N, C-alpha and C positions, 0 to 999 in steps of 0.2 A: 296655095301651098299645101302639099299633102300633110296629113296629121302628124306623121312621124318626123317631118322636117320643120315643124313649127318652132322648135327651140332655136333654129338658126336665124334669129332676127339680127338686125345690125349690131346690137349690143353684144350678143353672144358671139357673133362672128369676130367682132373686134377683140373681145377678151381671148378668144381662141388664138387669134393671130399674135397677140402680145404674149400669151402663154408659150406659144411655140417659139417665138423669137427669144424670150428669156431662157427657155430650156436649152436651146442651142448655145447661147452664150454661157450658161452655167456649165454645160458639159465641156465646152472648150476650155473654160477656166480650170476645171477640175483636171482635165487631161494635161494642161500646161503645168499645173502644180505638181502632178505626179511625175512628169518628165524632168522636172528641175528639183531633184532631191538634194537638199543642201546640208543635211545632217543625219546622224544616226537616228533610227526610229525605234519603235517598240520592240522589234525583233532583237535589236542590240541590247536593250535593257534586260530582256529575258536571258540572253547569252551571258551577260554579266552576273545575273542572279544565280544562274546555274553554275557558273565558274566559282563564285564565292561559296556556294553550298558544297561543291566538290572539295574545296580546300578545308572547309569546316569539318567535314566528315571523313577526310583522308582518302577520298576517291580520286581516280584518274579522270580528268576532264576529257570528254569525247567531243571533238569539234563537229559542227554541223556538216551533214553530208553534201548538201547542195550549196554552191556559192551564191550568196545573195545578189540580187540585181542592184541593191543599194550599196555603193562602194564604201560608204562610211560604216555600214554594218560589218563589212569584211575587214575594215580597218580596226574596228573594235576587237574582232576575233584575233587579228594579227598581233595586237598588243598583248592580249591575254595569253596567247600561246607563247609569246616571247617571255612573259613573266613566269610562265609555267615550265620554262626550260626547253621549249620546242622552237628555238629560234630558226632552225632550218625549215620547219614546216611553215613558220610565219613568213619567212623570206619568200617562200613559194607563192604566198598569197599577195605579195606586194603588187604584182601586175594588175590585180583586181581591186586595188585600193585607189583612192583619189591621188592623182599625180600632183607633184609640187610640194606644198608645205608639209603634208603628212609624211610623205616618204623621206623628206629631209629630217624631220623630227625623229622618225623611227630609226633611220640610219645613225643619227647622233646618239640616241638612247641605247641602241642594242647592237650597233655594228661599227663603232668608232668613227662615225662620220663627223663632219664639221658641225659646230653648234648652230642651231637655227636662230633667226632674229626673234625679237619679242613679238612682232606682228605675226610671224609664222606660228608661234606657239599659241597666240590668242585665236588665230584662224582655226588651228587644229582643235582647240578646246571647244569652239563653237560647233565644229564639224562632228566631234565625238559627243556632242550634247552634254558636256560636263559630267559624264558618268564615271564609273569605276575605271574604265580604260583611260579616260582623260587624266584622272588623278595619278594613275600608275605611270603614264608616259611623262607627265610633268615632274613627278618625283624622280624618275630615272634621269632626267635632264639636269637636276640640281647638283651642284658641286658640293654642297654641305650634306654629308652622309647622314648626320643626325636628323636634320630637318627632313631629308628625303625619306628616312625610315619612319619618322612620325607621320608624315603625310600619307605614306603607303599604308601604314597600319590603321590609321583613322578611316581611310576610305574602305579598306577591307572589312573592318568591324561594322561599319554602317551597312554595307551590302550583305554581310552575313545575317544581320538582324532582319534586313528586308527579305532575304531568301527564306529565312525561317517563317516570317510572317506570311509569305506567299504560299509556302507549303501548308500552313495551317488554313489559309483561305481556300486552297484547293480541296483540302479535306472537308471543310465546311460545305463547299459547293457540291462535292460528291454526296455527302449526307443529305443535303437539300434536294439534289436530283433524285436520289432514291426515295425520299419522302414525296417528291412530286409525282414520281411514277406510282407510288402507293396511293396518292390522292386520285390519280386518273383512274386506277382500277376501282377505287371506292366509288367514284362517280359513275363508272360503267355499271357497277353492281347495283347501285341505288337508282340508276337511270333518271338522273335529275332532269326535269323537263326544261325545254327551251321556252322562255317566256315571250309573250308578244312584244313586238317592237313598239317604242314610244310613238304616240299618235302625232303625225305631222300632216298638216293640211296643204302645204305648198305644192304646186304643180311640179311635175318632173322637169319641165322647161326651166322653172324658177330654181329648182335644185341644181340643175346644170350650171346656171349662171352663178349661184352661190359658190359652187366648187371652183369654177374658173376664176371668180373674183378672189377667193381665198388663196388660190395657187399663185396668181399674179402678185398678190400682196406678200405672199410668203417669199417669193424670189426677189422682190424689190424693196422689202422693208429695210434690209441692211443698207441699201443705197440711199434710201430716203433719210434714214437716221444719220448716215454718213454726211449727207449734204447739210443737214441741220447742225451736225457737229462742227462743220466748217465755220458756222456763224456763232454758235453758242457751244463752246467746248464742253462735252459731257464727261470726259475722262472715264472713270470706272463705270459710269452709268450708261455707256453707249450700248453694251450688249443687253442689259435688262430693258433698256428703252426700246431696242429693236424688237425684242420678244413681246414686250407689252403692247407696242404699237400694232403688231401683227395680231395678237390675241384679242385686243379690244375691238378692232375693226372686223376680225373674223367672226366673233360672237355677234357683233352688230349686224353683219350680213345675214346670219341665220335668223336672228330675232326680227329683222325688218321683213325678210321674206315670209316668215311664219306669222308676223304681226303679233308678237308677244314680247314681254319684257324678259331680261336675262334671268330674273328670279323664277318666272314661269317656265322658262326653258330648263332651268336647273331642277325644278320640281318634277318635270316630266321624265327626266333621265336619272333621277335618284329616288331612293326609297328610304325615308327617314327611320322606319322601323327595322331596317336590315342591320344585322351585326357585321358591318362592312370590314372592320379590322380583322376579325378572325377569318372571314372569307378571303380577304386580301392576302393574308399569310399563306393560306392554302394555295391560292392561285399563283403567288410568287414562287413557291416551291414547284408548282406545275410548270411555270415558264422556264425556270432554271433547268428542270429535267428535260423539257422539250429541246431547248437550245443546246444543252450539252450532248444529248443523244444525237442530235443532228450534226454537231461538230465531230463526234466520233465517227459517224457514218461517212461524212464528207472527207475526213482525214484519210480514209482508205483509198480515195480516188483523186483528191486534189492535193498537190504538193503544198507544203507550208510556205506562206509568203508574207510580205509586208502588210501591215494593217492599213486600211484606207482612212483612218481617223487622224491623220497627221495634223490637220488644222486644230482639232480638239486638243491633241497632245501639246502642241505649241502654245495654245492659249492657256491650258492648265499649268504648264511648266513655268510660264511667265507670271503666274498669279502669286503675288507676294503680299503678306500682311493679312490681318484679320478681316478688315472691311472688304477688300477685294475677294477674299475667300468666301465670305458669307454671301456677297452679291452673286458671285459666280455659281456657288452651290445652289442658292435659292432659285436662280434662273434655270439651271440645268435640271434640278431635282424637284422643283415645285411648279414654277410658272409654265415651263415648256410642257411637261406631262399633263398638267391640268387642261390646257387649251387643246393639245393634240388629241386627248381622249374625248373631249367634248365634240371635236370635229369628226374624228375618224370612227369612233364607236357610237357616240350619242347621236350624231347626225348622219354621216355617210353610210354606216352599216344599216341604220334604220331605214334610210331612203332606198338602199339597194334591196332590202327585204320586201319592198312593195312590188318589185318586178322580177326578182329571182328567188330561188330557194335559199333557205338559211345557209346551206353549205357553200353555195357559189357566192353568196353575198359575203361570207366570211373570207373566202379565198380572194375575191377581188379587193376587198378593203385591206386585207393583210398585205397583198402584193403592192398596192398603192402606198401603204404606209412604209414599206421597205424601200420602194423606188424613190420616194420623196426625199430621202436622205442623200441620194446621189453617191452611194458607196457600193459599187458593183461587187466587190469582194465580200462585203458584209450583207448583201441583199438576202441570201437564204436565211441568215440568222435574224435579221430585222423582221423579215416576213413571218418567221416562226414566232418571234416575240409578239408581233401584231396579232397572229392567230390566237395565241394564249390570252392576250388582252381582250380580243373580241369574244372569245369563248366565255371569259369571266363576265363580260357584260351580258351576253346572251342568257347565261344561267341565273345571274343575280338581278339583272335589269337595274343595277345600281352603278352609276358611273364612278362613284367614289372608290369602288373596289379596283376598277381599271386604273384610276389615277394613282392609287396607293401602290399597285404593282409596278406601274411605269415609273413612278417617282423613286421607289426603292431601287429599281434597276439602274436608272440614270445616276442616282446618288451613289450607288455602289461602284459603278464604272468610274465616276468622277474621283472618288476617294482612292480607288486602286491606281488610277493614272497619276494622281497627285502625290501619293506617299510611297508607292512601290515602283512605278514605271516611268515617272517624270525625271 
């Protein structure tokens, strides 16, 4: 067998076949989930926050220019326009809203139609995702005017506070982005050197098998834990267990291939004397600046659309109680970032640098980091984030910096989704 083909042994070929099969299944599942939109999404939450802010500051609400492909998002806007006295414009949106229960409820609330059944009201509440529009529509259907007024005002007050919090958050992000741009100029001026990659002895063929084994485990860990859950119910621990299962075996793959212990691996990719917290804050600002700048550039060419993180939103929305919140937050903001950084930056980026230039190694690892999330609409932003994380590791050679930035990013997204957009 030619030297370049030595990595194609039976084990590697089998892993490649399984990885391809699982990828096809994953893509089909994602496409099916996107085609079966059952409720309002993040775009609707932003519409509701913008509507509440316009009421608070006495401004005229301007509806979105393009009709959303998600009919429930259009339904949200139809309700808000009706509440704002634009029933005629709202009626023009009805053909673009879900047929059946929603239109029955809307006609009963705003056009003297027959009252809907309780099941229809519950169905519409789920479709509107229990947001501001849902509360307004249910209040309009109540016969008790005092109760309807109270329900209406409570919902509006809650969303006004959320809208104000969102504006403060946007301001903080803009300040952080400007700080990040300043950090980038400072780095260019100082010309901080790119440090050597961590020393890894494993062959390229073995590194390919580690990557394929990690990827197969990544796609199948949820199924494996799901099967285990069928015999021993895990409840709240199902998601942390799936992440932990993947992380433990992923680190084990790397350590077994390199013939080292996890502590030795950690010592190779971290520097104990490095002030990683201060560096982490700088690179977090840098990541925010990069991603927001990319978002501004893409907004000039790509129309605004629905987010591809519906699964995450549904999971966060259904998280109730302190213990579930802590478990979910710990998984998303600590466990996930820790292992992903060990693999993508500590291992993959270092392996790629043995064969390619630092620039192309950063590009390849960042694109793979973005692609592994299977979110096509968010791929540019995830790849940009991956590039910032990779740059942080290249400059500091300390994986703790990348983990800190990644954890803050994921934790921030989680909190925003939970308290503002869920």
